[in-house]
Phi, psi and omega in degrees: 000314181300323182296335184263007182297326179295315179297317180296317179297316181292327177295322180283325183234073190294346181270001178300142176261325182217149176231128181057036178077007178243130181301144177281133182265160174303323177297322177294322177298319177297316180296322180294329179294333180275344184286145177242079187294334183296338179280328185240347183224112179239168178301321178300317179292319179300314180294319181298322185258008179260163176240143175237158179250136181300325180278346177221074190298340182260009182261119181261005180297147179267000000 
């Protein structure tokens, strides 16, 4: 599951250029097209499993 987080993230946000400071590759874009994020990743799950910082409220980095 952890290995596919980039594909799921890219499926939800297809215009991303980089994830975690690493550029998105054409192969990852193809893999993201096959991903079905609506089944495993919803806004509710994203909020539930994300962390926010009080001094940077829009920053979801851990």
